[in-house]
N, C-alpha and C positions, 0 to 999 in steps of 0.2 A: 709250822703247825704242830701242836703237841698231840700226844696220844689221846688226851682227853677231848680234843676237838672232833675226832672222828665220830664218836657216838652221837654228838650233837648234830653234825651234818647229816648223818644217816637218819636221825630222827626227823630232820626237816625235809628230806628228800620226798617221802611219801606225800607230804602236804603240798610241796611245790608241784609235784607230778600231778596230783589230783586237781589243783587249780588250773594248770595248763590244759589238762584233758577236758575239764569243764568248759574252759574258754573256747577250746577248739570245737567242742560239741555244740555250744551255744551259737558260734559263728556259722557252723554247718546248718543248724536248724534255721537260723536267721536267713541265710542265703536261700534255702529251700522255700521258706515262707514268702520271701520277696519274689522269687521266680513264680510262685503260685499266684500271688497277688498281681504281678505284672501280666500274667496270662489272662487273668480274670478281667483286668482293665482293658486290655486289648480287645477282648471279646465284647465287652460292653460298648466300647468305642465303635467297633464294627457294626454292632446291633443298632446303635444310634444313627449311623450313616444310612444303613439299609432302611430304617424306619422313615427317615427323611425322604429317601428316594421313592418310596411307595406311598407316602402321605399317611402313615399309620400313627395317628395321634395318640391312641391308647398306649402303644409301645413307647412312644417318646416320653409321655408323662411318667411312665413307670421308671424311667432312667434319671429323673430329676429328684433332688431333695425338695421338701415342701417349700423352702425359702430360697432355692437356687435362683440365680438371675444371670442375665446376659447384658453386657455393655458393648454395643457395636462400635464400628470405626468412627461414627459421628458422635459418640458419647451418649446415645440413647439407651436408657435402662428399661429392660423388660423382664418380668418374671419368667423363669424358664418354662413353667407349666402353662403360661399364657400364650406361648408361641404355638401350642398345640392347635388352637383354633385357626391360627394363621395358616398353618400347614394343611390342615384338613379341609379348609374352605377354599384353598387355592385351586384354580383350574388345572387339572392333571396335565393338560397339554402345555401349560406354561411352566410346569415344574422342572427345574434344572437339575441335572445330575452333577453332584459335587465330586471333585477329585481331591483327595487329601494326600499330602506327601511330606517327607522330611519330619516324620514323627520322632519325638524324643520324650521319654518318660523318666521321671525321677521322683523318689520318695523323700519328702521333707520332714515327715514325722510318722510315727506309727498310725496307720489307717488314713494317711493323707498323702496324695500324690499329685504332681503337676504334669500335664501332658501338653507339649508345645508342638505346633506344626504349621503347615501352610495349606490353605484351602483355595482351590481354583474353581472358578465358574466359567463355563463355556460361553461362547457368543450366543446372544439371544436376538430376537427380532428388533429390540429397542436399545441394545447396548452391546458393546464389544466385550471380549473375554476379559476377566479381571482376576486378581488374586489378592489374598490378605493373610495375615498371620493371626493365629489364635493361641490362647493359653487357657486350658481347661483344668479346673480343680476337681479332683475326684476324692470322695470320702467313703470310707468303708462303714456300712451300716449292717444291721442284722440280716437283711435280705440281699446283701451284695453291695457292689460299688456303685455309687450314685454321683451325678454331676451336682456340685454345689455352686459352681460359677464358671462362666466363660467370658473372656475378654478378647475382643477383636481389634485389629488395627489394619488399615489398608496399606498395601505395598504401593508406594508412590507411582503415579502415572503422570506423564507430562501433560501440560495443558492442551497441547495439540492432540494428544491421544484421547483425552476426555471429550474434546470438542467433536471428534469423529463419531462419537456415539449418537450425534444428531444428524448423521448423514441420511437417515431415512426421510428427513424432511425435504430433500432435494426433489424437485419436480414441480409440475403445475397442478393446482388444486382448485376445485370448486367447493364452495361452502353451501351446505344444505341445512334446512331447519333452523336457520338463524332467526332468533326472536327472543323477546323478553319472557321469562318464565315466571308467572305470578305465583305458582305453588311450589317452586323449586324443581329439582330434578324429576323428570317423568311427566311433568305437566305440559299441556299444549301451549304453544306461544299465544299470548294475549294480544300481541301487536305484530304486524307484518314487519319482518326484518329486512335489512338492506341486502342487496346482491353483492357478494364478496368473491373475488377471485384472488388467488395467492400464487405467486411464483417464487420459488426458492432455488438458489444456485450457490456454488462456491465462488470465492474470488480466485484470482490466478494462483495464489500460493496456498490456498486452502486454510487460511488463517481466520477467515470470517465467512459466515453464511449470510448471503444477501437475500433478504426476504422482502419482497415488494407486494403490496396489496392494493387492489382497486376496489373501492367501496362505492357502490351506486345506491343512493338513498331510495327508499320505497316511493312509488309514484304519489302516494297520499301526501307526502311532505312538500311536493311542488319543487323540489330541488333536482334539476336535471343533470347538473354537472357532477361527475364522479369525484370522489376524494382519493388522492394518491397518498399512500403511506409507505415509507421505507424504513426497514429495520435491519440492523447489523448485529449479528450474534457472534461473539468471539470469546477467547480466554483473556481474562483480566489479570495480568501479572501482579497487580498491586493487591487485589483482594483475594487472589488465588481461587477464583470462581469463574464459572461461565457467566458472562454478563451481556446484556443487549441494550442497544440504544435505538430509539424509534423517533422518526420525524414525520409529521403530517403536513400536507400541503396547505392546510387551513391555519397553520401556525402553532399547533400543539406539538408537544414533545414529551418523551418519557424514557425511563430506563428500568431494567429488571435484572434480578439475580436468579439464576437457574440452578436447580438441583434435581438429581435423579432420585425418585422415590418409588421403589418397586417397579411396576410396569408403566409408570407415568413420569412425566417431566413436569415440575412445578416451577413457575416463574412468578416471583413476588415483584409486582410492578408498582411504580409510582409515576404519575404523569401530571403535566400542566396543560390545561385546556386553553384555547385561544382567548377566552375571556379572563384568563389569569387564575381561575379556580383550580384547585388541586384534587386529584383522585388517587386512590390506591386500590389495587385488586390483586387477587391470586388467580393465576391462569394455569389450568391443569390440562396437559396434553397427553392423551393415552392412545398410542399407536397399536394397531391390531396385527402388525407384522406383515401386512399385505398392502392394501391401497386405501385404507380408511383410518381416520384419526378423529377421536372425539376431543372437542375443545370446550372446556367449561371455564367461564369467567365469573369469579365470585368477587363482587365489589365489596370492599371493606368500608369505603366511604367515598362520596363524590361531593366535595364541599361539605355542607352540613347534612346532606341526605345520605341515606343508606338504600342503595338500589338492589333490586332482586337479581338473582343470578341469570346469566345468559348461557345457553347450551347450543353448541354448533357441531356439525359433523363435516369434516373435510374429506372429499373424495378425490383421489388422485386421477388426473386425466390420463388416458392411454398414451403410451409412447415412452415411458420411463421404466426401466426394469426395476423391480422391487429389490432393495439392497439385501 
């Protein structure tokens, strides 16, 4: 290095030092801002969970962007602010306390962060405990951090575990108020319904629920012989769903796919009657957590006819402890 190089280096040193100092200062400010934003998101996330727990729709709505949405584990899309009415209209007694764990937060762009975690639901009257993963997108707006989207996915449960959610069915039941409803739900039966008794038990390995029904036609029909119906409800490894098969002593048969929908179980049923005609219906079972279950059968078609809905109430006979 020549003598003439020294002044040139000395001239450059202040510039290099200034750039280094500026970079260090910017990194320090960036880290401080990130920490502040992370704290704000954590607070907003906690506020969201607390609002869910107490059913505070106004607080929930305030934490969503105008076009924020949720895609649940079944692929259903719901606007975030539309969930407010679902939460506020729910029976407080049926509201489940969520537990959130394994949270991880990362910033993917200025003003945009992703929060991942696991949400756990405790056991309820009609279902076992369950868990799922979620990914929430937070965006920074003028009035704070807001939810722009939530994506949920279920943590896999075995078919046997899912079938256990129907354990509440076990027992002997009488059916009351069985009749055809001319005016839909809430209307009085327009025709006398049959007398129905239902007995449900597990098979030896608890792989199937065995559901047997004795249906005695009303006296006005002149049919004195009861009809015996046997149904088997189990996990179908081919379709990966709960599925049932039903066989009637009069020669009819059918099958259904079951799914859990909120506080109810929905069975989408197709059947063949003894005369060869085909029917389809949606059967909705809503268990009250004790000894009653409403059973609504909504016929989508019976041959070329469209039949009115049938509403029934199942009352468990004494002798079986409520699950």
